[in-house]
C-alpha positions as CSV (number, residue, x, y, z in Angstrom):
1,M,78.6,50.7,127.6
2,E,81.0,47.9,127.4
3,R,81.3,46.2,124.0
4,R,83.1,42.9,123.2
5,Q,83.5,41.5,119.7
6,V,82.3,37.9,119.5
7,M,82.5,37.4,115.7
8,D,84.8,39.0,113.2
9,A,84.2,39.3,109.4
10,D,85.7,35.9,108.6
11,E,83.6,34.2,111.3
12,V,80.5,35.9,109.9
13,R,81.4,34.7,106.4
14,R,82.0,31.2,107.6
15,A,78.7,31.1,109.5
16,I,76.8,32.3,106.4
17,V,78.5,29.6,104.2
18,R,77.7,26.9,106.8
19,I,74.0,28.0,107.1
20,A,73.7,27.9,103.3
21,H,75.1,24.3,103.2
22,E,72.8,23.3,106.0
23,I,69.8,24.8,104.2
24,L,70.7,22.8,101.1
25,E,71.2,19.6,103.0
26,R,67.9,19.8,104.9
27,N,65.9,20.8,101.9
28,R,67.7,18.3,99.5
29,G,68.8,21.1,97.2
30,P,67.5,24.5,96.1
31,Q,64.4,23.4,94.3
32,N,61.2,25.1,95.5
33,L,63.2,27.2,98.1
34,G,62.8,30.9,98.9
35,L,64.8,33.0,101.3
36,I,63.2,36.0,102.9
37,G,65.2,38.4,105.0
38,I,63.5,40.3,107.9
39,L,64.3,44.0,107.5
40,R,66.7,45.4,108.4
41,R,69.7,43.2,108.8
42,G,68.1,40.0,107.8
43,A,67.7,41.2,104.2
44,P,71.5,41.4,103.4
45,L,72.0,38.1,105.2
46,A,69.4,36.5,103.0
47,D,71.0,38.0,99.9
48,R,74.4,36.5,101.0
49,I,73.0,33.1,101.8
50,G,71.3,33.2,98.4
51,A,74.6,34.0,96.7
52,V,76.3,31.2,98.4
53,I,73.6,28.7,97.4
54,A,73.9,30.0,93.8
55,R,77.7,29.4,93.8
56,I,77.3,25.9,95.2
57,E,74.3,24.8,93.1
58,G,74.7,26.9,90.0
59,V,71.1,28.0,90.4
60,E,69.5,31.2,91.7
61,V,67.0,30.9,94.6
62,D,64.3,33.4,95.1
63,V,65.2,36.0,97.7
64,G,63.0,38.7,99.2
65,R,62.8,41.1,102.1
66,L,60.0,41.5,104.6
67,D,59.1,44.5,106.7
68,I,57.3,43.3,109.9
69,A,56.8,46.7,111.6
70,L,53.0,46.7,111.3
71,Y,52.8,43.1,112.6
72,R,54.8,43.7,115.8
73,D,52.8,43.2,119.1
74,D,54.5,46.3,120.5
75,Y,53.7,48.5,117.4
76,P,51.4,50.9,119.4
77,Q,54.1,51.6,122.0
78,R,57.2,51.7,119.7
79,R,55.8,53.1,116.5
80,P,58.8,51.7,114.5
81,T,59.7,53.1,111.1
82,V,57.8,51.1,108.4
83,G,60.0,49.9,105.6
84,V,59.2,48.4,102.2
85,S,58.7,44.7,101.7
86,S,59.8,43.2,98.5
87,V,58.9,39.5,97.9
88,P,59.0,39.2,94.1
89,F,57.8,35.6,94.0
90,D,54.8,33.6,95.1
91,V,55.4,32.0,98.5
92,T,52.5,29.6,98.2
93,G,53.8,26.0,98.2
94,K,57.4,27.0,98.6
95,R,59.8,26.1,101.5
96,I,60.6,29.5,102.9
97,V,63.6,30.3,105.1
98,L,63.1,33.4,107.1
99,V,66.5,35.1,107.8
100,D,67.3,37.5,110.6
101,D,70.4,38.7,112.4
102,V,69.5,38.0,116.1
103,L,67.0,35.8,117.7
104,F,66.0,36.9,121.2
105,T,62.4,36.7,122.5
106,G,60.9,35.3,119.3
107,R,58.4,38.2,118.9
108,T,60.0,39.4,115.7
109,V,59.8,35.9,114.2
110,R,56.2,35.6,115.2
111,A,55.5,38.9,113.5
112,A,57.4,37.7,110.4
113,I,55.3,34.5,110.2
114,S,52.1,36.5,110.4
115,A,53.3,38.8,107.6
116,M,54.3,35.8,105.5
117,M,50.9,34.2,105.9
118,D,49.4,37.4,104.4
119,L,51.5,36.7,101.3
120,G,50.4,33.1,100.8
121,R,50.6,29.7,102.2
122,P,54.2,28.3,102.2
123,A,54.7,24.5,102.3
124,A,57.0,25.1,105.3
125,I,58.7,28.0,107.1
126,Q,62.2,27.6,108.5
127,L,64.3,30.1,110.4
128,A,68.0,31.0,110.0
129,V,69.7,33.5,112.3
130,L,73.2,34.7,112.5
131,A,73.1,34.8,116.3
132,D,70.8,33.2,118.9
133,R,71.0,34.9,122.2
134,G,68.4,33.0,124.1
135,H,65.7,34.4,126.5
136,R,62.7,33.2,124.4
137,E,59.3,34.5,125.4
138,L,57.5,32.5,122.7
139,P,58.1,28.8,121.7
140,I,60.2,29.6,118.6
141,R,63.4,27.7,117.7
142,P,65.8,28.4,114.8
143,D,66.5,25.7,112.3
144,Y,69.9,27.2,111.4
145,V,72.2,29.2,113.7
146,G,75.5,31.0,112.9
147,K,76.5,31.3,116.6
148,N,74.8,30.7,119.9
149,L,75.6,33.5,122.3
150,P,74.4,33.0,125.8
151,T,73.6,36.4,127.2
152,A,72.3,38.1,130.3
153,L,69.2,40.3,130.0
154,S,71.5,43.3,130.8
155,E,73.4,42.5,127.5
156,H,72.4,42.9,123.9
157,V,73.8,41.6,120.6
158,E,74.9,44.2,118.0
159,V,75.3,42.9,114.4
160,H,77.2,45.0,111.9
161,L,77.0,44.2,108.2
162,T,79.0,45.8,105.5
163,E,75.9,46.7,103.5
164,I,74.5,48.8,106.3
165,D,77.3,49.5,108.8
166,G,80.5,49.3,106.6
167,E,81.9,46.2,108.4
168,D,81.0,42.7,109.3
169,A,81.2,42.0,113.0
170,V,79.1,40.9,116.0
171,F,79.4,42.5,119.4
172,L,78.1,41.6,122.8
173,C,77.3,44.8,124.6
174,R,76.7,45.2,128.4
175,Q,74.3,48.0,129.0
176,D,74.5,50.4,132.0
177,V,72.6,49.4,135.1
178,G,68.9,50.4,134.8
179,A,68.9,50.5,130.9
180,T,66.4,48.5,129.0
181,H,67.3,45.3,127.1
182,S,67.2,44.9,123.3
183,G,68.5,42.7,120.6
């Protein structure tokens, strides 16, 4: 598999800071705002965005993590490992920003929205992603994007985060001919 780095640690950091500023600008501050990271790599990204907002505004925003395994439309085929959601605040009436590492077909986000609705009725749901690789299968569009990465279906985006992988980086990987696509 061919792998090319498209974001280094500093570019990841700058993208997170920019996303935090954009969230604050669009929502006119941190009031009534909650960040929820989609497990697995969306959770540390949500934590980091929350930390940047706290530094900028001097106020902590609610941050949670959401497992969407049971809400996936391919659950019967994939049988993904089920993680533990932790949303320690009431989402009802809040402006929620779902955070994920890569936006591809939109199916993960659809599952996350379904899971969110089981927790309550947010005033609004927005979407922040570190990388948008295109190829949507559902009509879902991110509100905040760290980097747009046009890709071929034979490629996938690999996000590494220090909390999970020991480094911050984003790679564009070309799979061998005949392999399935992911990301």
